[in-house]
N, C-alpha and C positions, 0 to 999 in steps of 0.2 A: 791697432787698426791698420789695416792693409791699403797701401797706396792712398793716403789721405790727400784731400785738396789743399788743406791748410794746417800748418803745424805752428802752434805759438807755445813757446817755453820761457817761463820766468819774464814775462812782460812787465816792464815798469815805465810808468810815464810821469814826469814832473814838469808842472808849468814853471816858466821863468820866475825867479823870485819868491816861489812858494817854500814853505819850510819842510814840507813832506811831500811824498809821491802821492798823486792822485789815483794811480793804479799801481799795485804792487804785486808782483810774483804771480801774474795770471798766466795759466798754462792750460792749453786744450788742444785737441785735434778736431778737424771736421772732415768727414767723407761726403759722400753723395746723400745727404740727409739733411733734416731740418732741426738745427740747433738753436734752442730759445736761451735767451740771457735776460734774467729778470732780477728785480731789486728796487729798492726806493730811489726816488730822484736823488742824484749826487753819488750814487754808489760806483759809477765809472762805466756803467753800460755803454752808453754812447761814445765816451772817450776810447774805449777799446776799438769800436767800429771805425772811429775817424783815424785811429793810429794805424789800422790796417791799410788804409788808403793813403796814408801819410798826409793827412790833412790838419796836422797840427804843427804849423810853423813856429809857434811860440813855446813848445814844449821840448823837453828832452826825452827821447824815446829809445830805450834799450831793451835788449832781449838776449837770451842765449840762442834763440832760433825764432825766426819770423819768416816762414818760408811758404810760398803760394804756388803750386805746381812745381815748375821747374825754376822758379825765381826766388832769390833771397832778397826780400823786401828791404832789408836794413842797409843793403849795399847798391841798390839801384839808384841811378841819377835821377834828378827831376825829370830830365828828357825822356828817360826810359819809363818813368811813372806815369807820363801823360799818355803813353801807348797802352798802359795797363788800365788805367781809371776810365770807366765808362765802357771799355772794350771787352776786357776779360774779368773785370771786377767792378762792381757798382754798388752805390749806396742810396736807398730810397730814404732822403730825409723826412723828419716828422712834421716839419712846418712850412708849407709852401709860400707863406707871407714873407718869409726871410730867404727862402731857397730859390725862388723864380726871379728873373731879372724884371723889374717893374715896367722897364722901356722897351723890352722886345715882346713881340706877339707870341703866345703861347705855341703854335705850330712851329715857328723858327726855333724855339729853344728845344722842344722836343726832336726836330729834325738835325740839330746840331751834331748829336752823336754819331748818326750815320754819315754826315759830310765829313766828319773829321776823321772817322776811323775807316771807312770804306770808300772804294772808288764809285760813286753814284752820282747821278745827275740830280739837280735840284727837283726836277719834276718826279724822278723816282723816289726820292726822299719825302716828297710830299704825299705820294700815294701810300708809302710804308707808314708814315705817321698818322694818316687818317685811319689806316688799318688798326693801328695799336690804339688810337684814341678809341675806336670802336669797341676793340677788345677789352678795355678797362670800362665799359658800359657808360661811356659818355654819349649822351643824345645829341644828335645833329652835330658830328665831328667837323663838318665842313665850316659851320659857324663858329664853333668853338676855337678852331685852328687860327682865325683871324683876330681873336680877341686879346686884349691885355690881361695880364694877372688880377688886376683889381676889377675886371668886370666879370669875373667868375667866382662862385663860392668856394668856401673852404673845402668842402668835401670833393668838388671838382677839381681845386687845385691839387689835392692829394692824388687823385687818379692820374693827373696830367704829370705829377712826379714819377708815379709808378710806370706810366707809360714810357717816359723819358730814359728810366733805368734799365728797362726790360728790352727796349728797341734793338739794342746791338747783340742781345742773345749772350749775356755773359755767363761765364762759368761758376762765378761766385757772387751771390746777392746778399747784401747786409741791408736788412730792412729795419729801419729805426721808427717804431711805432707806425706801421704803414697802414693801419686801419682806423687810427684813432679819430679822425675827422669824417668817417663814412658812417651812413646808416647801416642797419643790420643786414639788409638784402644785399647792398653792393659790397660790404664787408664780406660776406660769403664768396660772392663771385670773384673778388680779389684774391681771396685765400685759396680758391680753386685754381686760378691762374698760376699762383705761385707753387701749389701742391702740384700742378702739371709739369711745371718745369723740373722740379726735383724727380718726380717719377717717370717721365718720358724723355727727358734731356740728360738727367743725372747730374744736375747741377748742386752745389753746395749752398745752403740757405741759413743765414744766421737772423733770427728774429728777436729783435730787442723789443720788450714790452714790459709795462706794468701790469698787463691783464694775465693774472695767473690761469684764469679759466681757458682763455684762448691758446696760451702756450701748452697747457698740458692736454688739450684736446687736438692742437694742430702739429706740435713738434714731436721729434722722436727723442730726443735728450734736453736736458736743462742744466744750465749753470746758474746758481744763486749767488749773486753778489752783494757784498756789504762792505761799506767803507773802502772801497778800492780793491777788494780781495775776493777771490771765489771761496766762499765758505761751505758749498756742497755742489756736486755733480751727480745727477741721477736720471734714470729713465723717466720720461715725462709721465707714463702709466703708473710710476710708482710714487709720484708726489705725495699722495695721501700717507705714504710710509716714511716720509722724510724723517731723518735722525736731527738734523741740526736745529736747534731752538729757534734760531731766526726764521728758517724755512717754515717751520711749524706755526710761528706767531703770524707770518704773512698769510698762511692758509687760514688760521683762526680769526683773522680780521676781516675775512670776506663775508659779507651777507649772503644768506642761503634761503631760496624760496622753500617754505614749509619748515624752516629750522627754528632753533631756539629763539624765544623773544627776549632772552637776557641781553644786556648790553655787549656789543662785540668787545673781543678781546684788545688790549692795547700792548704793543710790543714793548717788552722789558728789555731795552738794549743794554747788553754788558760790555765793559771795557774790553775784556778778554777776546771778544769776538773780532776786535780789529787786528789782532796778532794771530789769529788761527787762520788756517787754510786747509781745505779739504779737498782732495782730488780723487 
């Protein structure tokens, strides 16, 4: 891949005190595209995303290469990372209940990115915050701006998180289940916003999801993770032709409208999958 935004080679992550690595030998590159990472809960998807932002203080993170544009992420100081997070690289977290500060108003939390990274006044930050809240289809952004997180619904909280992470116009967005709490119509609108950023601004997008249908219809490429390793990498349009039995098992376990009425397939997890890696 020519001039990738992100290069990851043999990324390993082990939590302090754990007997084995939570993530092992994960390698991939990201261009100006939409890359999906899928797998069951506990496969290491979100752990990879947090490691890229250096958000795992209780873990040992090693890699042969962990490079974002002109930056070696492994060797940046925490002060340098503070200038990267939110400004050049951001992560849309999946659960606003645990990600939003319960004692600060929604608008203040969204505007914090602008106030921290740009020389803007509070009044200008408020205007841009309201515009972004409207862009993620929040009705009456003026009212929502002054609410506390517990006063908004889960779906609205998810949109607030998305607004917060997109406000600074980053070059790389890691979206961890960004549409899990949204209804169908709002989900499509949010995906259109993310798609527009990739298409029009040329950002890199990593979409972490359990939803195979969403990933194969929205992303360009897909990494399949199992037990902390990448077992298969393929173009999203080629998912029906997956070779690894784990990928085929995930696809077979999905209900399909008009499909067979037979019981859904159950994954037959094999011990050797934990030792395999396919690139």
